[in-house]
MMTF fields as JSON, N, C-alpha, C and O atoms, coordinates in Angstrom:
{
  "mmtfVersion": "1.0.0",
  "mmtfProducer": "UNKNOWN",
  "numBonds": 287,
  "numAtoms": 288,
  "numGroups": 72,
  "numChains": 1,
  "numModels": 1,
  "chainsPerModel": [1],
  "groupsPerChain": [72],
  "chainIdList": ["A"],
  "bondAtomList": [4, 2, 8, 6, 12, 10, 16, 14, 20, 18, 24, 22, 28, 26, 32, 30, 36, 34, 40, 38, 44, 42, 48, 46, 52, 50, 56, 54, 60, 58, 64, 62, 68, 66, 72, 70, 76, 74, 80, 78, 84, 82, 88, 86, 92, 90, 96, 94, 100, 98, 104, 102, 108, 106, 112, 110, 116, 114, 120, 118, 124, 122, 128, 126, 132, 130, 136, 134, 140, 138, 144, 142, 148, 146, 152, 150, 156, 154, 160, 158, 164, 162, 168, 166, 172, 170, 176, 174, 180, 178, 184, 182, 188, 186, 192, 190, 196, 194, 200, 198, 204, 202, 208, 206, 212, 210, 216, 214, 220, 218, 224, 222, 228, 226, 232, 230, 236, 234, 240, 238, 244, 242, 248, 246, 252, 250, 256, 254, 260, 258, 264, 262, 268, 266, 272, 270, 276, 274, 280, 278, 284, 282],
  "bondOrderList": [1, 1, 1, 1, 1, 1, 1, 1, 1, 1, 1, 1, 1, 1, 1, 1, 1, 1, 1, 1, 1, 1, 1, 1, 1, 1, 1, 1, 1, 1, 1, 1, 1, 1, 1, 1, 1, 1, 1, 1, 1, 1, 1, 1, 1, 1, 1, 1, 1, 1, 1, 1, 1, 1, 1, 1, 1, 1, 1, 1, 1, 1, 1, 1, 1, 1, 1, 1, 1, 1, 1],
  "groupList": [{"groupName": "UNK", "atomNameList": ["N", "CA", "C", "O"], "elementList": ["N", "C", "C", "O"], "formalChargeList": [0, 0, 0, 0], "bondAtomList": [1, 0, 2, 1, 3, 2], "bondOrderList": [1, 1, 2], "singleLetterCode": "X", "chemCompType": "L-PEPTIDE LINKING"}],
  "groupTypeList": [0, 0, 0, 0, 0, 0, 0, 0, 0, 0, 0, 0, 0, 0, 0, 0, 0, 0, 0, 0, 0, 0, 0, 0, 0, 0, 0, 0, 0, 0, 0, 0, 0, 0, 0, 0, 0, 0, 0, 0, 0, 0, 0, 0, 0, 0, 0, 0, 0, 0, 0, 0, 0, 0, 0, 0, 0, 0, 0, 0, 0, 0, 0, 0, 0, 0, 0, 0, 0, 0, 0, 0],
  "groupIdList": [1, 2, 3, 4, 5, 6, 7, 8, 9, 10, 11, 12, 13, 14, 15, 16, 17, 18, 19, 20, 21, 22, 23, 24, 25, 26, 27, 28, 29, 30, 31, 32, 33, 34, 35, 36, 37, 38, 39, 40, 41, 42, 43, 44, 45, 46, 47, 48, 49, 50, 51, 52, 53, 54, 55, 56, 57, 58, 59, 60, 61, 62, 63, 64, 65, 66, 67, 68, 69, 70, 71, 72],
  "secStructList": [7, 2, 2, 2, 2, 2, 2, 1, 6, 6, 3, 3, 2, 2, 2, 2, 2, 2, 0, 0, 0, 0, 0, 1, 7, 7, 4, 4, 4, 7, 7, 7, 2, 2, 2, 2, 2, 2, 2, 2, 2, 2, 2, 1, 6, 6, 6, 3, 3, 3, 3, 3, 3, 6, 6, 6, 6, 3, 3, 3, 3, 3, 3, 6, 6, 7, 6, 6, 1, 7, 7, 7],
  "xCoordList": [-5.109, -4.363, -3.955, -4.026, -3.536, -3.119, -4.302, -4.149, -5.473, -6.647, -6.988, -7.385, -6.834, -7.121, -6.146, -6.563, -4.856, -3.863, -4.058, -3.89, -4.411, -4.646, -5.878, -5.909, -6.88, -8.094, -7.907, -8.612, -6.954, -6.722, -5.244, -4.575, -4.713, -3.291, -3.018, -3.811, -1.893, -1.56, -2.102, -2.182, -2.48, -3.014, -1.864, -0.768, -2.121, -1.113, -1.263, -2.256, -0.268, -0.319, -1.473, -2.072, -1.786, -2.9, -4.221, -5.067, -4.406, -5.653, -5.711, -6.793, -4.559, -4.524, -4.899, -5.681, -4.351, -4.688, -6.164, -6.815, -6.705, -8.127, -8.99, -9.988, -8.625, -9.401, -9.346, -10.368, -8.17, -8.052, -8.734, -9.426, -8.544, -9.099, -10.617, -11.3, -11.15, -12.587, -13.375, -14.36, -12.951, -13.729, -13.5, -14.414, -12.317, -12.01, -12.083, -11.776, -12.482, -12.682, -11.419, -11.482, -10.276, -9.019, -8.588, -7.41, -9.533, -9.264, -8.231, -7.384, -8.272, -7.438, -6.147, -5.567, -5.7, -4.482, -3.239, -2.147, -3.372, -2.225, -1.608, -0.406, -2.403, -1.875, -1.592, -2.401, -0.451, -0.083, 0.472, 0.896, 0.476, 1.086, 2.561, 3.057, 3.241, 4.653, 4.811, 5.712, 3.951, 4.009, 3.69, 4.312, 2.719, 2.403, 3.601, 3.919, 4.268, 5.443, 6.598, 7.395, 6.714, 7.743, 7.307, 8.139, 6.018, 5.501, 5.555, 5.989, 5.122, 5.018, 6.37, 6.465, 7.423, 8.697, 9.297, 10.011, 9.017, 9.618, 8.902, 9.56, 7.58, 6.833, 6.091, 5.696, 5.895, 5.131, 5.92, 5.322, 7.232, 8.072, 7.928, 8.236, 7.474, 7.315, 6.03, 5.907, 5.057, 3.772, 3.531, 2.921, 4.013, 3.718, 5.003, 6.058, 4.899, 6.014, 5.522, 4.315, 6.436, 6.065, 6.866, 7.921, 6.354, 7.074, 6.692, 5.689, 7.498, 7.292, 6.322, 6.527, 5.27, 4.352, 4.897, 4.679, 5.596, 6.279, 5.314, 5.654, 4.135, 3.153, 2.674, 2.505, 2.457, 1.976, 3.119, 2.955, 4.273, 5.41, 5.267, 5.683, 4.684, 4.515, 4.679, 4.668, 4.83, 4.912, 3.511, 2.566, 3.397, 2.157, 2.489, 3.604, 1.522, 1.749, 0.914, -0.182, 1.457, 0.752, 1.354, 2.386, 0.692, 1.146, 2.325, 2.34, 3.289, 4.429, 3.923, 3.203, 4.296, 3.904, 2.581, 2.17, 1.915, 0.637, 0.919, 2.016, -0.068, 0.098, 0.365, 1.049, -0.16, -0.023, 1.388, 1.869, 2.051, 3.381, 4.397, 4.5, 5.154, 6.163, 7.298, 7.642, 7.86, 8.973, 10.24, 10.496, 11.028, 12.292, 13.445, 14.586],
  "yCoordList": [7.35, 6.149, 5.488, 4.265, 6.269, 5.7, 5.01, 3.918, 5.635, 5.008, 3.679, 2.733, 3.602, 2.359, 1.263, 0.132, 1.578, 0.577, 0.161, -1.013, 1.103, 0.759, -0.135, -1.017, 0.094, -0.73, -2.082, -3.038, -2.171, -3.397, -3.773, -3.667, -4.208, -4.568, -5.742, -6.679, -5.677, -6.718, -6.444, -7.36, -5.205, -4.864, -4.568, -4.2, -4.729, -4.494, -3.085, -2.399, -2.677, -1.367, -1.307, -0.248, -2.424, -2.454, -2.163, -1.457, -2.696, -2.43, -0.994, -0.416, -0.411, 0.997, 1.889, 2.827, 1.608, 2.389, 2.244, 3.23, 1.043, 0.832, 1.625, 2.218, 1.647, 2.4, 3.897, 4.581, 4.404, 5.836, 6.214, 7.23, 5.409, 5.75, 5.615, 6.478, 4.551, 4.297, 4.927, 5.627, 4.685, 5.152, 6.624, 7.303, 7.118, 8.527, 9.405, 10.596, 8.837, 9.57, 10.303, 11.468, 9.621, 10.194, 9.486, 9.176, 9.234, 8.452, 9.073, 8.358, 10.35, 10.995, 11.582, 12.49, 11.08, 11.602, 10.799, 11.135, 9.769, 8.987, 8.12, 7.855, 7.676, 6.828, 5.422, 4.847, 4.884, 3.531, 2.826, 3.487, 1.508, 0.793, 1.158, 1.178, 1.441, 1.824, 3.151, 3.293, 4.121, 5.404, 5.242, 5.883, 4.384, 4.1, 3.458, 3.789, 2.541, 1.876, 2.813, 2.553, 3.901, 4.904, 5.866, 6.327, 6.172, 7.167, 6.685, 7.428, 5.458, 4.973, 4.945, 5.483, 4.35, 4.355, 5.755, 6.015, 6.638, 7.964, 8.88, 9.582, 8.886, 9.865, 9.288, 10.039, 7.986, 7.393, 6.318, 5.435, 6.376, 5.353, 5.316, 4.296, 6.39, 6.397, 5.706, 5.353, 5.497, 4.873, 3.527, 2.635, 3.38, 2.182, 1.467, 2.086, 0.172, -0.629, -1.598, -1.763, -2.235, -3.221, -4.487, -4.463, -5.58, -6.845, -7.606, -7.303, -8.594, -9.357, -10.502, -11.312, -10.564, -11.697, -12.703, -12.56, -13.704, -14.631, -15.494, -15.941, -15.732, -16.515, -15.793, -16.407, -14.49, -13.699, -12.981, -12.551, -12.847, -12.174, -10.675, -10.061, -10.068, -8.614, -8.064, -8.804, -6.749, -6.075, -5.875, -5.577, -6.04, -5.723, -4.767, -4.771, -3.961, -2.864, -3.019, -3.578, -2.51, -2.539, -1.539, -0.928, -1.381, -0.449, -1.053, -2.252, -0.235, -0.69, -1.138, -0.399, -2.342, -2.884, -3.636, -4.122, -3.746, -4.48, -5.976, -6.415, -6.759, -8.205, -8.904, -9.927, -8.367, -8.996, -8.812, -9.648, -7.727, -7.411, -8.387, -8.516, -9.079, -10.004, -9.25, -8.131, -9.875, -9.264, -9.373, -10.406, -8.321, -8.326, -8.625, -8.672],
  "zCoordList": [1.595, 1.34, 2.654, 2.775, 3.626, 4.907, 5.587, 6.133, 5.558, 6.165, 5.51, 6.19, 4.195, 3.485, 3.902, 4.153, 3.98, 4.369, 5.823, 6.152, 6.702, 8.1, 8.25, 9.108, 7.423, 7.476, 6.795, 7.116, 5.849, 5.08, 5.109, 4.082, 6.249, 6.283, 5.36, 5.267, 4.687, 3.725, 2.343, 1.524, 2.058, 0.731, -0.23, 0.193, -1.502, -2.524, -3.101, -2.857, -3.863, -4.513, -5.511, -5.699, -6.146, -7.09, -6.391, -6.938, -5.193, -4.474, -3.967, -3.875, -3.638, -3.221, -4.393, -4.234, -5.568, -6.768, -7.096, -7.442, -6.995, -7.283, -6.317, -6.727, -5.045, -4.059, -4.347, -4.277, -4.667, -4.95, -6.261, -6.332, -7.284, -8.598, -8.632, -9.184, -8.054, -8.156, -7.015, -7.25, -5.8, -4.653, -4.34, -3.872, -4.587, -4.304, -5.547, -5.483, -6.661, -7.92, -8.371, -8.765, -8.314, -8.793, -10.078, -10.253, -10.965, -12.173, -13.09, -13.625, -13.284, -14.289, -13.718, -14.312, -12.59, -11.987, -12.337, -11.879, -13.119, -13.566, -12.484, -12.518, -11.529, -10.469, -10.994, -11.723, -10.623, -10.993, -9.758, -8.81, -9.76, -8.629, -8.434, -7.307, -9.516, -9.403, -8.669, -7.843, -8.956, -8.254, -6.774, -5.926, -6.464, -5.062, -4.383, -3.241, -5.077, -4.536, -4.262, -3.361, -5.014, -4.739, -3.639, -2.858, -3.569, -2.631, -1.181, -0.3, -0.925, 0.457, 1.165, 2.268, 0.599, 1.333, 1.492, 2.461, 0.564, 0.625, 1.619, 2.387, 1.617, 2.402, 3.604, 4.496, 3.646, 4.74, 5.484, 6.1, 5.439, 6.057, 7.571, 8.187, 8.183, 9.636, 10.078, 11.251, 9.169, 9.532, 8.859, 9.447, 7.618, 6.843, 6.451, 6.316, 6.271, 5.801, 4.747, 4.567, 4.057, 3.048, 3.286, 3.92, 2.773, 2.778, 1.531, 0.885, 1.2, -0.027, 0.225, 1.13, -0.576, -0.559, -1.574, -2.778, -1.087, -1.991, -2.792, -3.887, -2.273, -3.024, -4.271, -5.325, -4.152, -5.287, -6.004, -7.146, -5.35, -5.976, -6.047, -7.03, -5.023, -5.035, -3.627, -2.643, -3.557, -2.269, -1.703, -2.434, -0.41, 0.274, 1.416, 1.938, 1.79, 2.721, 3.977, 3.952, 5.079, 6.346, 7.31, 7.034, 8.448, 9.468, 10.237, 10.517, 10.569, 11.359, 12.724, 13.395, 13.132, 14.409, 14.422, 15.476, 13.302, 13.215, 13.259, 12.914, 13.682, 13.809, 12.471, 12.435, 11.393, 10.081, 9.534, 8.77, 9.918, 9.398, 9.984, 11.204, 9.119, 9.641, 10.34, 9.962, 11.348, 12.082, 11.259, 10.641, 11.248, 10.485, 11.378, 10.917]
}
């Protein structure tokens, strides 16, 4: 998951779930965007951050300090 977010900064939880379920063959593990949204801040807060995409109304994820991530 971290490699996917690092390769695709600004990705949503839905795209992370799609990558894990389809490309990594984790279809039957019950992954949902909500579970991804709880997992990243809890376990990956030192590497990844999220911000609100106001145009789409959802959280998007990226690496801390990356150019795409807005400054807080």
